[in-house]
Steps between C-alpha positions, in 0.01 A plus 500: 500500500576790276809533302602801716500290809684189428707325763877529492744216565561591871128453565475145373423264769448772757155467657590610849320790689601731777840436672587210272457711189714773650768252586503374152529842352777589747691186384470604137619856583799358683585262221457777243728732684764217530458426129545860401809528715665190357408592140652842527832340579494259206693623190546305179727621225324537162745579224514737305327716761764653738247478784414163650137395535358573848208291610352775718259635237399146413417432862308823538278440198464125583384568855262767372336248260498212755382697801250745345498884555431513878723222634762595247488865608537397872805284402677759291437769765637266764810448289538879457444560868778261594730662244416853637597378849846421371484129403741415234239344270506692179689410187799739533468602855797458735564527867599862444242590238164393620179617662327826397826624361517223251131533416533870418796430276507413131296187553214672684269532201536137414399402862188704467439321164527178686200596711301621202578189297416262778142653530461502119605136451265400792208684325572339170520155663159567649383523143660174405796637305734263682329192342623526147854566366395784270310698769768434755764632263296814452450541867878467566569756229252738674656422833845593353361830377358575849850437637694700236286810483562626865836342495616699199331820610685488831825394349476786252464732799813347661709535185378860445580588862871433465574170336486605133821435302498723181827345388324162448136572439321744270225587750373413845243272356770322294680414819182414678404241241854365480515452876143396565360312192738381227708255715195332636301427185637158440436391859157643511412318182612171651308555814186594315510178298571297818206636685273461202573129510520436875172658615273333257680171567431545869131534425504188292632317805194623695260470208207399714506846665446678160182706487 
């Protein structure tokens, strides 16, 4: 098997065909959506950062790596679809602020980044990047970039469209970075390190499946 087609964790032990294979994949999709929903609600204070760590991005990147690009994409799109229908499943959504209205708000670009990052991590896992701490750390870093780029571009648009506060910030980009990057750096670094340890450790537990 070539390096570009290595199995991912969700495929270990799965030798079913036809309906059984579809049932197994459906189970993983359901579990993934449930995991994303629960992770989005978990917040852990990390002083001195003023913003608590949210496990949503960790779950997104972890599912991408564990599921691979195709199953990961189906899972994240299923999660987004439920959110678009009004399910209160996002990190800061509420009974009043949900659905497409929430998704088109300040967090909309980050949600798009979730989709891109899931596919990216899945593709990198196919190349075996999830089997060593160093490569997994780099994969997580690239995944965070995939989340931040559309997230910041959209947030910049939102700030420029009416949320800019010239009394506090020197420019629209200063406010965008202050709102969308700076408070999250500590938490993202911790999640990057955690994933860099957990995914390779999971592969060690199923070492006989290495290729």
